[in-house]
N, C-alpha and C positions, 0 to 999 in steps of 0.2 A: 568445484572450481579448480582450475589448474593455473600454474604460473607461466611466465613467458617461455615459449618453446616447449612446454610440457603438455602431454596428453594424458588425461585420466582414462584408462582403459575400462571398457565395459561399464557396468553399473557400480555406483558408489555404495558399498555395503554399510557405510558408517556415516550417513548424512547428518547425524546429530552432533558430530565433533569435526574439527578442521581436518580436511584431507591433506593439507600441507601448510607450511609457513613461508611460502615464497619460492622454494626451489627443492622439490622432492628428491631429486638425484643427489644434490649436495647434502640433504638431510640423511639419505642413505649412507653416503660416504662417512658422515659424522658417526653414524651408528656402527659402521664397520671399523673405523679407525680411532675414534675417540669416545664420545658419549652424546646421546641426544635424549630428550624427554618428550613423551607423547601423551596427549590427553585421551584417555580411554574411559572417561567418566560416564559414558553411556552404558557400560556393562552393568548387569544386575548383580546384586549382592544379597545373599541370605545368611543370617546369623542363627546358629543353633546353640542354645545353652541348655543346661540341665545335667544332672548327675549321669544320666544314661546316654549322653550325646554320642559317644564313640561306639558303644555296643549297638545302639539303635541304627546309626548310619551304616554300620558294618553289614546289617541285614538288607539294606536297600541299595547300596552302591556296589560297583564292580571291583573296587579296590579294597585291599585289606587295611582297615582303619580302626579295628577294635583296640589295638594297642599303640595307636599313633601317639608318639611322645609329644609333650608340649613343645612349642617353638619349632615345629616341623610341619610339613605339608606334603601334598601329592596332587595327582589329578585323578578324576573318577568319572564314571558314566552312570546314567540310568538307562536301562534297556526295556524294550517291551517283552512280552512273553515269548516272542520268536527270536529274541536276541538282537533285534535291530535297535540302533542308537536313537534315543529320544533326547537325551540331555548330556552335555559335557560340562564339567566344572573344574576349576582349580581350587584346591582345598588348603586352608591354613588353620592350624590349631595353636592358639595362644591363650594363655591364662585359662579362663573358664569358658571359652567360646570357640566354636568351629565356624569359620567363614567359608562360604561357597560362593565364588563369583563365576558368572556364566554369561552367555551371549545376551545382547540387548533384547528386551522383550520376553525373555524366557522365564522370568521369576513367577508370574501368576500361575502358569501351568505347573512348573516344578514345585513351587511352594504348596499349591493345592494338593499335589500328590503326596508330598511329605506330611502335610497336616492330616491327611486321611489315614496315614500309616502310624500315627502316634499311639493309638490304643491306650495301653496302660503304662507306657514308658514315661519316665520322668525327663521329658525334653520339651523345649519351647522353640520351635523354628519360627522366624519372623523375617519379613521383608526389611532389609537394611539398606536398600538402594538409596533411599533419601538421606541416610546417615553417612555413607561412605562413597567416595569417588576413587577410581583407579587411575593412577599416573604411572607410566612405565618408563624406566630409564634403561637404555640399551647401548652397549658398546664396551670395549675393553677397559675404559676408564670409569666404568660404573661404580666400582668400589671407592675410587678416589672422590667422585662426585658425592656419594652418600656420606663419606667421612667429612668432606668439606661442609656439607649441609647439616652436620651434627646428628646423622642417623647411624646407629650401630649397624654394621654390615652383617647380615645373616650368613650362616655357613651354607654353602651349596651342597647338594641341590635341594631346593624347596625348603631351605631353612626359613623360619618365620619368627619375627620378633615384634612384640607389641610396641607401638609408638607411645611416648609418654603422655601426649595429649589426646590419645584415642586413635584407633586404626592399627594397621599392621604393615611392616616392611617384610617382603619375602624375596628370596633369591630365586631366579628362574634360569633355566638352561636354554631358553629360546625367547625371541626369534634369533638372537645372536648367542654366541658362546658365553657372553657375560651380560646379564640383564637382571633387573629387579622390578617388582611391582610394589607400589606403595598404595595401600588403601587408606586414604586420608579423610578426615572429617570434611564433609562436603562444604560446610560453611567456611572452611579454611583452605579450600582447593586453590584459589588464586594466590594465597600467601605461600602455599607449598610450591606452586609453579615458579613463583619469583625466587624462592629459596633454592630450588634445584638449578634454575638457569644461572643464578648468581654464583652457584658452586661449580659451574663449568659445563653444564649440559646444554647442548644446542636445542632450541625449540624445533620440534618436528611434528609432522602430521601422520595420519594413519596410512597414507600411501607408502611412506618409507617403512613403517612397521610391517605392513602386509608384504612388501617386496622381500624383506628379509625372512619373514615367516615362510613364504613360498620357497625361497632358497633352502631353508632348513627342513623342508618337507614336513611341516607341522600342519595338520588339517584343521579346518574350522567348520564347526557344526552349521548345517544348512547351506553353506557355500560350497564346501568340498564334499559334502555328504548329501544323500537323498533319503527317501523314506524306506529304502531297502538296504542301507548301509549297515554292515556288521563290523565290529571293532577290528577284526583281523585284516580287513581290506584297506584300512587307512593308517595302520601302524600304531593303534592304541593298545595293543597287547603289551603288557609290561608297564608302560608309562601310565595307563589309566585302568588297566584290567589285570587283576591278580589271578593267574590260572589255577592255583591250587585251593582257592577258597570257594565255598559254595554259598547256598542260602541267599541268593538274590535272583530276582526275576530275569529270565533269559539266560541263566547260567548253563542250562542244558545245551543250548546252541553253541555257546562259547566253547564248552568242553568237547562237543562232537566235532566241530570244525578243527580244533587244535589237535585232536587225537586221531581222527579218521580221514581227514581230507584237507584240501586247501581252499581258501576262499575263492569265489568265482571271479572277483575283480581285484585290482590292486591300484594303489595310488602311485602315479608317476609324475615326473616333471617334463613338461612339453616346452620345446623351443619353437618359436614361430619364425617363418621365413618371409612373411609378407610385409615387413615393416610395422610401424606402430600407429598408422593412421586408421586402419580398420581391423580391430581385434575382436575375437569372439567374446561372448559374455558368459558368466556363470550359468550353467544349465544347458548351454548349447551342446549339440551332439559332436562327438568325435567320430569321423567316418574313415573306413578303410575300403577302398574300391567301391565307394558309394553306399556302403552299408554301415549302420551305426554300430560302433564297438565300445562306446563309452560316453562320458559327459565331461564337459569342462567345469572346473571349479574356479578358484581364485585366479584372476588375471592380473599381471603386474608388469611394470617397466622397471627392470633391475639395472642398477648403475654399472654393472659389469656384464651381465648375461643378456641384456636387451629384453625384448618382449618374451615373457614366459608365463606358464600357468601350471597349476596343479590339475590333474585329471584322473578320474576313475575309469580305467579301461579293463576290458576282459583279460583275464590272465593268459588266454590263448594268443593274444596279439603279440607277434614277435617284436623284440626291442628295436629292430631295424626296419620296421614296417613304415611305408609311406602313408601318412595320414593327412586328413583335412579336418580342421576344427572350425566350427561356426557355420552359419547359414547366410545365404544371399550375399550382401556386400561385406559381411563379417567373415566369410569363408577364407581361410588362409592355410597354406601348407604347414604341417606340424611334424615334429620328430621327437621321439622319446629320448630323453637324456639317459644313456646307458648306465651312468653312475647312480641314477635314482632307482634302479631295479637291482635288488640284492641277488647274487647268484644262487641258484638252487642246486643242491648237491645230488639230486636225483633219488635220495633216500626217501622211503615212504614215511608218512607221519607215524608217531609212536603207536597209536592204536592199530593202524593198519599193519605195521610191522609185527605187532603181537599176533594179529590174526594170521599173517603169513607164517610165522614161526609155529603157531598152533596147527596150521594145516600141514606143514611139513612133518611135524611130529606124528600127526594122525596117519 
């Protein structure tokens, strides 16, 4: 549902929670200039306890977590054997528990995989979705809101502190430069919402959150990815993948692409020229001269940028190419934002450079 004069572009990826609280553009402005709180309680949560929790997760996830200190966190992926992304999660380690929160509906498959990999390790992964709900506070006044609500402010980035009555508060670097996620006891979710709004956070919906996430070029699993996506294509190297650790499924592909080549596609920000009445939907094709060169991901109406989207396009597509996104009455002219494409210095990847040097010496 959308407010007066507002259009909800494409399909709503989060029908379980409010898309807005009356004015999604004003909610975005609050996130950009002050602070707003968003109900993201539909996200799935897995809790992992046991003495071997860090060393065990280290063998399964793409991120280096074997020595993850208490009261810190990170992001991580689970890949298939070919290095394609199956799961993305945000990680928080507090007290004696590691919390993994992930996209709605992902817990059964992810937890099933984790449980099958327990073997002799002293770990107990469980579904904690019914126990904890995610509330996100976004905006430059996030720290002030948390302090006014009586929440200790975690240190950035990914600092995580246990809440006195259960749950976790963690600092985030997205969708804005200042943000925090609170994993609060689900039975106290309404009380926490009131506490945060009384502390100065404007109530907001997922439309505002998603628009700022698009601006920040942060991908979302299954919306900005498909069944062929590898981490390098969407910017998850570093933030969710540690390049020098091994011993996880799909690591060979990650290392090969990093050392010997460049990924076949890249995530870009698209601007649309056709207004906001008919916008493409996630999964629609991106066309150049009538030929598919990519796929549309998250579509958003941004309070400053207008209608925009994340898209996965072939690396060979020039930044200044004239594109069309969507099909039929959703087809609209599109242009790549040049600032969303990092410049390439022309140097070969490390592994290829070593091969070249070896050939010259030979």
